N, C-alpha and C positions, 0 to 999 in steps of 0.2 A: 187716213186718220193717224194721228200718232199721240204718244201718251208724253213724249218730251220732243221739243224741237220743231222747226218748220218741215212741211211737205211741199214737195215741187212735184210735177208731172215726170213720168219718165224720159218723156221726150225731151225736155228741158234739162235734165241732170247730167246730160254730157258723159253717162254711162254707155260702155260698149258691153253689149250682151252676148257676144259670140261665145266667150269662155264658159259662162252659166250655161247656154244651151248645149254645148259640147258635152258637158259633164251627164246631161241625159242620155248621150248616145254612148258615152263611156261606160256608165253604169247601167246599161241597156234599160232603164227605166227601174232599176232596182236601188233603194235607199236605206240606207241603216237609221234606225230611230231609236229613241229612249224613252221610258217612263219610270219615274223615280218614286220609290214606293218606301215605306217604314220597314226597317229590318225586322225579320222574327229573330234573328241571332243575337244573342246579348252583348256581342263584343262589337257590333256593327250599329252604325247609325242609318243605314239605307241599303236597299238594295237597287240595282239599275236594272230594268227588263229590258232588253234590246233586241230588236228584230227588224225585218225587212220589209218595207211598205214600197210598193209599186206604183208608178206614174204613168200612165197610158201616154204612148206616143206613136206616131204615124210612122216612124223609121223601121225598116224591115230587121235590122240588126236587133231592135229592142224584142223580138220573136226568140232570142238565143236565151234558152232556159238556164235560169241558175241552178247549180248542180251542186255546190257546197259554199260555207261561208267558214271562215276561221275569225273567232273573236278573241282578242287580247286586249287585257288592260295593264301589260306591263309584268315585272318579274314577282311581283306581291299578289297574282291571281294564277289561278289556272287558265291553260288555253284550250277554249272549247271549239272543236272543229264539227260541224253539222252537214251531212250529206242526205242527198234527195230527201229532203223534208217534203212529205206529201202536202203539207198545210200550205208551204211555199214560205213561211215565215222566217225560218230557220233562226227560232229565239233562242237566248241565253240568259241566265241572271248573274249579276256578278254583285256580292254583298261588299259594301266598303264604309270606311270611317273618315276619308277625306276625299277631294275632289280627284278625277281621274281622266284621261284621254283614252276612250275606247277605239280600238283597230277594228275594222271589219274588212276582210281580205276574201272578195267575192270571185268565184270562178264559175264560169258559164259553161256548158255543153260544145262549145265550140273551141275550147281551151283559153278564150279572152279572159283577163283577170284585170280587177279592179280593186283598188284599195281605197277605204274611206275612214273618216275619224268623225267621232261625236266625243263633245267635250262635257262630263258629268259633273255638275258642280256640288260643292255640298251646301245646304241650306236647308231650313225647316220646310216640311212638305206642305204647310199651310202657305208658303210663299211664292209658289211654283207658279198660281196664275198671273203674276205680273211682274 
């Protein structure tokens, strides 16, 4: 299904899927996600709640336990480092008044690290669905 444009089968698309599949292994199945909410701080438009979601995978490397996440949205924001979060979510909140790119640096028990990014747009909260 598509809101705009045509759809074709994956097999007919010509897309090579190896790099996407490698990302599951690189991240050990741990992916940063975001939820935008209205901010309760008067000078800010929104807050971005960021956390880690886990995607199950058969690879043994994915059993490498996440031990810390460093969240950064650049010099206009504080840097948050969360270690050994018993919930496994490693969540943080950024209040903001303009769009931003949030970095999540993931560190695993083996010492493996992966850095991922989430773009957080500025839009009206009611526009999030589409």
